[in-house]
N, C-alpha and C positions, 0 to 999 in steps of 0.2 A: 338625245334621243329620248322621246318621250309615249312611245307607240302603245304602252303596256301601263301607262301610267293609273296606279290605285287598282288593278286587277290581281286577285289571288291565282296565283297558278300551283299547280301540283306537277313535277318532273318526275318521271322514273328512270332506273338508271343512272341517278346524277351523280355514282361516284365513277363513272367510266369517263370516258374523254371527248364525245360529244354531249353526253348529261351536264357533263362538270362546263361545259363551253355557253350551254345554251341558259345555265342556273345564272351565271354571270353575265350573259346578252338579256336576259331576263329583267334581272334586276338594275342593270344599267337603262334600261327603259321603264323602270317605274315599277317593276312587277315586287309584290314577296312571295315568296315561294315555300314550298311546300316539299322537300328534298326526300324520295323513298329509294331505295337500292337495301339490296341483300349482305352487300358487303359494308360493314359497320366503320371499320376506318377510314374508306375511300370516304365514303359518304359523310362524315365527319369531317375531313379534309375540305371538298366541296364546302359543306355550311362554313365553314374558319372563312373560305376565301369569299363566299356569300358578304357574311358580315364585315369583312376587313375593306369591302369598297361602300361600308354605309346601307348592306341592306339589310332585308326581316327574312329569316331561313329557319323553318321550322324540320327537322331531321325525324324522318322514323325511317327504323329498319323493316323491310318487308322481303319477302318473295312472293311475287307476283303469282306464281304457281299456284299458294295457295290461298285460297275463296276466303277463307274467316281473317287470314292475315290484309287483305287488300282491303277486306269491309271494315277494319278497324283502323286503318291506315287512312283511307279518305275520311272518317270520320275526324278522326283525331285533326288532322290538317283543317277540315272544314271549321273545327271547333278554335285551333288556335290560329285561325287566320281571321276569321269571323264571316267565313263564309269561301266560296267557291267559284271562280268564273272559268277557270281553264285546265285541262288536262293536257300534260304533253306525254304519252303514253312512248316513253323511249328505248324502255328496256326491252333488251335482248341479246340473243346469243349466235354467234356464227361459228361453232368448232373449223379448227384448221380439218380435222379427221372426217367432216363430212364430203363425202364425194358422191359418184354418182350412184343411181339407186340401184343399178345392177350389181354394185357391191355393200349395199345399205346394210348398216345396223339400226334396224329399226328400233330398238330402243331407244339410243340417241335420237332418231326422227320424234320418238315422242315426248323427249327434253324437248327439245326445239320447238314444237307446236305448242308444246305447255305453258312455256316461255315468253313465246313470243307472239304466239296467236291466243290462247286463253287469258295470259297477261293483260292484254289489250281491252280482252271480250269484258272481263270481271270489271276492268277498271272502270270502264265507260257503263257497265250496269251498274254500279254503285255511287260513280260520280254524278250519273244524270240529276237525280232529283236534286244534289244540294246545286250545280248547275240552274238546272229549272226554277229552283227557287229563287233564284237572284234576279231573276228577269230573261237570262239565257246567258251564253258566253259561246268556247270553243272547244274542240277537240282535235289534238291534232296526233296523226299515228303515223307510227316509223315503218316501213316501208323500204322497198329496194328495187334499182332497176333489172334486176332479174326476175322481179314479178311478170316481166316484157318483153326478156330478151330471154333467149338463150344460151348456153355457154359452153366452150371447148372446156374449161374447167370446170367439172360440175360442181356442185352445192347443192344437190337436190333437196334435201331435207329446208335446208334453211330457204332455197327458193319457192318451194311449193307453201312452207309458211309465209312466206311474204305475198304471193299469189293470192290467199284466204285471205288477209289484210287489206286486200285492196278490194274486195269484192266486200268484204265488212265494213270497211269506210263508205263504200258509194252507199250501200243499205243503211247504214245508221246515219248517213244525212238527211237522205228520206225520211226516216220514220222519226227523226229529233230536229228536224225543219220547225216543223209546225210551236216546236219548244222554244223556240227562237235558239236555238245551239246548233252552231257549224261545223262541219267534221270533214277534215281534209288530212292530207298525209304528205310527207317528201318521200319520193323514193330515189334515193343516191344512190351514185356510182360509188367509183373506191374513194372512201375519205382516208387520209391518211394517217391512220393512228399505229401506237404501236402493235396492236392488233393486229390490222392490216398488212402491214410490213412483213406480219410471217408467211402472209400466201407467196411473197415473194421471194425464192430459194436463192436468186441469184441475182446480179445485176443483169442478166439476157432477158431472164422472166420479169423484170420491175421493168425495162426496155420494150418491151415485147407488149407490155398491157397500155404502158403509155404512150405509144403509136397508133394506139386506135383514141385519141383522146383531142379532140378538133383543138382543144383549147390550151392544149401543150402543158399541161401539168394535172396533176391529182387533185381531190378538193381537201378541203380541210376543217378541222373542227366547228372554226368560224363560219365558215357557207354552209353548214348545216344549222348552225343556230341561228344565222341570220333571218333561213327560210323558214326554222320553226318559228320564230318571234314575228316574223310577217305574218303569218297564216293562225297567228293567236291573235294577233290583234285587230283593231276596228279597221283599219286599213283594209282589209279583206273580206269587208262587210259584206260583200254579196256573192262571196264564191264558197261551195260547201261541194264535198263529193267530189273532189278531185285531189289523186296523186300526181303532185307535182316532180317529174324526174331532174334531178340534179345532178347531172353526169358532166358536164365540159364538151356536150355535144357527143359521148359515146354513141348515143344509142340511132344516132340519125348518121351515121360514120358505116357504108358502107364497106369501102375499102381504106 
């Protein structure tokens, strides 16, 4: 696989499960990666795994809620890699305690929106000049199928942030198309990570959710990484403004 050969990419949330799988997928497809995360130890582990398979990794500790840190991190990655072609704005949070708006802790909402929405917005703002400067490239956002579906087990702060990301993705695609920058996003359903496992308090709850999946399994981090790599690659050269639902068919399953 070399769909990203010669590309230089930022991946945020690189210390997490999807971020790490994406860093390895991008590397295997030929990209050099700038890895960003607030969790320094996990970030270093991902960078070491990338180097173990012969890849180039720059690691930058960054809190995407802090605009000044995003500015510095983007600048440092672009300088270290000799340019910037791709951003995968993957960093996000999904607290187990986020439930219905009727019981909302709006301070928690502000944190969710700061990370999930403003983190992507600031990354796009400060990465765009670098991507435009090399003649164009791609921005990939991290959404959720909860942007288009309601849920009997609500995560309203998270869902609201992801709905905003879907709208932002479409708007950026229109604005940045003339700069030869494509903007698309993933809208995953349940990707089975240790964090997502925490939403299944017992086997009954797990099976109740699994029964909604026509393909008969939950998603994997490799499923998400593969879609992110495709959207970032030149194979998606005429695709922009799209949120691609990656959910095993949940969103088309009425009963």
